[in-house]
N, C-alpha and C positions, 0 to 999 in steps of 0.2 A: 535508244542509240545515246553514248553521250563519248564522241570521241577527244580524245588529246591528240596533238600533234607536240614532237620536241624537233626543235631546230636547233644543229649547231652550228651557229654561226658563223663561229673561228675556228673549223674542222682543218680547214688545209694548214691551219697555223698552228694548231693545238695537237698535232699528234707524234712532232717535233716537241721532243725532251725542252724544254724553256729555258732561256739562259738569261742572265742580267744583260747582257753584251743586247746593240745593237741587232738585230737575225728577221731576214723576211724569207718568205715568199713564194718565187718568181713561176710566171708561164708564160711563154708566148714571149721569153724578151724581156717581160714586164714584171714590177713589183702586182703579184696581187693584194697580202695582206703581210702586217708588219707588225711588230712586235711594239712595249712603248715606248722602249727605248730608241727604236728608230725615228717608231710618231714623232716622237718630242723633237726628234732633228729634222725634220721634214720627209721622213719617207713615207708615201704618199701610197696608196692603190694607182696602176696605172701609169706610175715614173718607167721612165726608158732604166735598164739595168746600168748603164751609163750614168746617168745623170745621177742616182742611186746613189752609187760610188764611189761617185763627185760632191757629194755631197756629204757623205760618213767614209771615208775611207775602209775606216773599221768594218765596215759591215757586213755581218755572214748572210749568204744566197743559200738558200736551197730551191730548187726541182720536184714544186707543187709535184706528191705523191698520190695520185685518187687508187691508189690498189694499195696503202693502205690508210688510205682516209675508211673505204667499204670493209676495208676488216676490224676498225674500231668500231663504224655503224655497229655491227653485226657483234662485237661483239659488251656493247652499251645494251640492244635489244635482250640479248640470250640478259644481264642483268637487272630489266626490266621486265620478266615476265612476274616479281613478283607482285607485280602491282596491274599484271591484266595477262591472258588468256590466248588477248586475240591483238597481233604483233605485227606489221607492217616495213617492212624497209622504206624510204619514199630515196630516194638515189638526187642526186647525191651526197642528203646533210639531213637529213630529219630522221624522224619514227611517228609510228602514228598506234596510239592505243588502245582498242575499245572497252574505256572504262568502264562502261555502264554497271558489271553484272559484277566491281570490285568494291561498290561504293557503301552495301552492305558490312563486309569486311574492313574497313577501316573508317566506319561512324560520318561517310558522306565523301561528296570531294575535295571538300578544306582538309581533312588531316591529311590523304594521299599525294595532293599536292604537292604540299611542305615538303612529305616524307624523297618525297620523290626526287625535290628538287637541291631539298638537300644533301641526300645522294650524291646527285651528279656536280654539283657544286665544290666537293668532296677531292673528284676529280679534277677540278678546276677550268671546268667545259663554259663558254660561252652557252646563255642561255636564251634559247625565246620559246613559250610553250604556249598555247592557242586551243582552247575550246569549240565543238561545236555539235552539229546534231546530225550535218553528212564528215565525209573524209576532206571532201576539200574548204568545206568551212572553214573544218578545225586547221589547215595547214591555212588558209587566211586567216586565221585570228589570231596566228602566230604571228605574225607583223602588225598588227594589235599591241599593245599593251597589253598583261595579260588580267586585269584588273577592267580592262576593258567589255574581253568575251565570259571574264570571270564572271560580272554585276549582269548579265545575261542569263544566269544561271543559280537556283535557287540550290534549298539544303538538302531536299533530295536530289541534285545531279537533273535536274529538269530543262531543260531549254528553253527560252522564249524565242522562239527562231525569230518571229517580225522584232524582237529586239535585233538579234540579232541581226541580221541580213541588211538592217540598216547601219548601222554602224560599219559592215562587211563593205554595204554600196559607199561609203564615202572613201576610199584606196584607191588608187590611182587603175589605170587599167591596164599598164605596164605594171601589177602583180601579177593579172595572166600571162597563160599557155599562150600565149597569141605570136605572131609570124610578125616580122620588123612592117612587113605590108599590110598586115589586119591593120596595127598599130596606125600607122597612115593614112590607112582610111579611115578607121574611127574620127582620128585625130583633127580629117577635113570634117568629118559632119559634125563637129564639135563634139563628140560625147568622152570625157578626161575619164568619171568615175563609174566605176560600176555599176550603182545605181542607174544610172544614166543607162547603161548597157542593158540592164536587167528592163527596164524600161519598155528594152524596142518591144517591135510584137515576132516573134516565133520565126514565124515564116519567111518574113525578110531578112533575119539574120541568114535564117539558111540558104533562099537563093544567093544573098549579098558574099555569106563569108562560110557556107558549108555546113554540112550538118553537125562533124567533132566541136565545132564551136557551143551550137547552142545542145548537140548534149552533156558538153560538159556544165554549163548556163546550168541543166537538171539536176544533173549532179550534185550540185553545189547548193541547190533549193532543196534540195529530194525529193525533188517529183520523178527519176531518173533511176535505178539501180547502180551503184558504186564499187561491186563486192573489189576486196581486196586481201592483195597475197603475201599469207601467212611466213 
């Protein structure tokens, strides 16, 4: 199988109509995301609303709308059925497509990716793409450059798993679904990247951090099944 993760990193902002004036989306009384006009004037994620408005008095602010984000994500999933019969919505901002079955139709992954990318960019959406042999590997690969995961895939769509896992192993553990306590414990152990975590014995990890983490790492590598809801 060949999985493609399509992440929409600007979704909270891009569900609103674009405008040339300074505009930002807020959550919990802080700036979550801002458009270029606002960013150029110093508005950045994490700023308190009062601070942002003092910097840019004409700043327009909208409260984040998770419902609107999920409706757009569902619409995008439907639009991408031309590229794969197997699509899974990964909240809050990603789609997973199993594209292995579509490679013959598109004569390889390169043509499929180019068409998919152009279709989504026409909508004005910010994208991150990642290829992997498992759903979780593709999701993590979307945090690399597409070129990094693409180099692990041949023209027939076969992933070099060892090469991809080496690249994923260089990512920080903050990319994993860890609790704050788990991140702190791993930091005290001197574990900073995913590769260092994968090198630890599964039994010791399970005793110290619980079975769900070991299961996740198994699904990432492909040794544990990871069925995705359609």
